[in-house]
C-alpha positions as CSV (number, residue, x, y, z in Angstrom):
1,X,0.0,0.0,0.0
2,X,1.3,3.4,-1.0
3,X,-0.2,6.5,0.6
4,X,-2.2,8.5,-1.9
5,X,-2.4,5.9,-4.6
6,X,-6.0,5.3,-5.3
7,X,-7.4,3.6,-8.4
8,X,-10.6,5.4,-9.5
9,X,-11.0,2.8,-12.2
10,X,-11.2,-1.0,-12.6
11,X,-7.6,-2.1,-13.2
12,X,-7.8,-4.7,-16.0
13,X,-4.1,-5.5,-15.5
14,X,-1.2,-4.6,-13.1
15,X,2.5,-5.1,-13.5
16,X,5.6,-3.6,-11.9
17,X,8.7,-2.8,-13.9
18,X,12.3,-3.3,-12.9
19,X,12.5,0.1,-11.2
20,X,9.4,-0.6,-9.1
21,X,7.0,1.6,-11.1
22,X,3.5,0.3,-11.3
23,X,1.7,0.0,-14.6
24,X,-2.1,-0.3,-14.6
25,X,-4.6,-0.7,-17.4
26,X,-7.5,1.8,-17.2
27,X,-10.2,0.1,-19.1
28,X,-13.3,2.2,-20.0
29,X,-16.8,0.9,-19.8
30,X,-17.4,1.0,-23.6
31,X,-14.0,0.0,-24.9
32,X,-13.0,3.5,-25.9
33,X,-10.5,5.8,-24.1
34,X,-8.4,3.0,-22.6
35,X,-5.1,4.0,-21.0
36,X,-2.0,2.6,-19.5
37,X,-1.3,4.5,-16.3
38,X,2.3,4.5,-15.0
39,X,2.8,5.2,-11.3
40,X,6.3,6.3,-10.5
41,X,6.0,5.2,-6.8
42,X,5.7,6.7,-4.3
43,X,4.2,9.5,-6.5
44,X,0.4,9.0,-6.5
45,X,-0.1,10.9,-9.8
46,X,0.3,8.6,-12.9
47,X,1.5,9.5,-16.4
48,X,-0.6,7.8,-19.0
49,X,-0.7,6.9,-22.7
50,X,-3.6,5.8,-24.9
51,X,-4.2,2.2,-25.7
52,X,-6.1,0.8,-28.7
53,X,-9.9,0.8,-28.4
54,X,-11.2,-2.6,-27.3
55,X,-11.1,-4.7,-24.2
56,X,-7.5,-4.6,-22.8
57,X,-7.2,-7.4,-20.2
58,X,-3.7,-8.2,-19.2
59,X,-0.3,-6.8,-19.7
60,X,3.4,-7.8,-19.5
61,X,6.7,-5.9,-19.7
62,X,9.8,-7.0,-21.6
63,X,12.4,-5.4,-19.3
64,X,15.3,-5.9,-21.7
65,X,13.7,-4.2,-24.7
66,X,11.5,-1.9,-22.8
67,X,8.3,-3.0,-24.4
68,X,4.8,-3.3,-23.0
69,X,2.5,-6.0,-24.3
70,X,-1.3,-5.7,-23.8
71,X,-3.8,-8.5,-24.5
72,X,-7.1,-7.2,-25.9
73,X,-10.1,-9.5,-25.5
74,X,-12.4,-7.1,-27.3
75,X,-10.4,-7.1,-30.5
76,X,-8.9,-10.6,-30.1
77,X,-5.4,-9.1,-30.5
78,X,-2.2,-8.4,-28.7
79,X,-0.5,-5.0,-28.9
80,X,3.2,-4.2,-28.4
81,X,4.0,-0.6,-27.2
82,X,7.3,1.1,-26.6
83,X,7.6,1.6,-22.8
84,X,7.2,4.1,-21.3
85,X,6.5,6.3,-24.4
86,X,3.4,4.4,-25.5
87,X,4.3,4.3,-29.2
88,X,2.4,1.4,-30.8
89,X,5.0,-0.9,-32.3
90,X,3.0,-3.9,-33.5
91,X,-0.2,-6.0,-33.5
92,X,-0.8,-9.7,-33.5
93,X,-4.3,-10.6,-34.4
94,X,-6.1,-13.6,-32.9
95,X,-8.7,-15.8,-34.4
96,X,-12.2,-14.4,-35.0
97,X,-14.4,-14.8,-32.0
98,X,-11.5,-16.0,-30.0
99,X,-10.6,-14.7,-26.5
100,X,-7.2,-13.4,-25.5
101,X,-7.4,-13.3,-21.7
102,X,-3.8,-12.8,-20.7
103,X,-0.2,-12.3,-22.0
104,X,3.4,-12.9,-20.8
105,X,6.8,-11.8,-21.8
106,X,10.0,-13.8,-21.6
107,X,13.2,-11.8,-21.1
């Protein structure tokens, strides 16, 4: 528990990076305006970048290459972002009507 850090959203995924910063997925109710919020602890105010519209549900960080991977069950896809800038680097599409419910990175 970190004083002052309060999630005013449903975190659809949480992961800590090698420096101890906390990354949380801020998933919107309608699949639009999703964000990745980066908390540079103990600072309770996050910096954020936009995620693709859909249903982000799970994330992983590749510490070596500084990439953030986000599973998106709404679009049946996985997205790769530069971390912490948030630049979209790539997309891997799943099968139609499939369900991507998690993701992992291997350093």
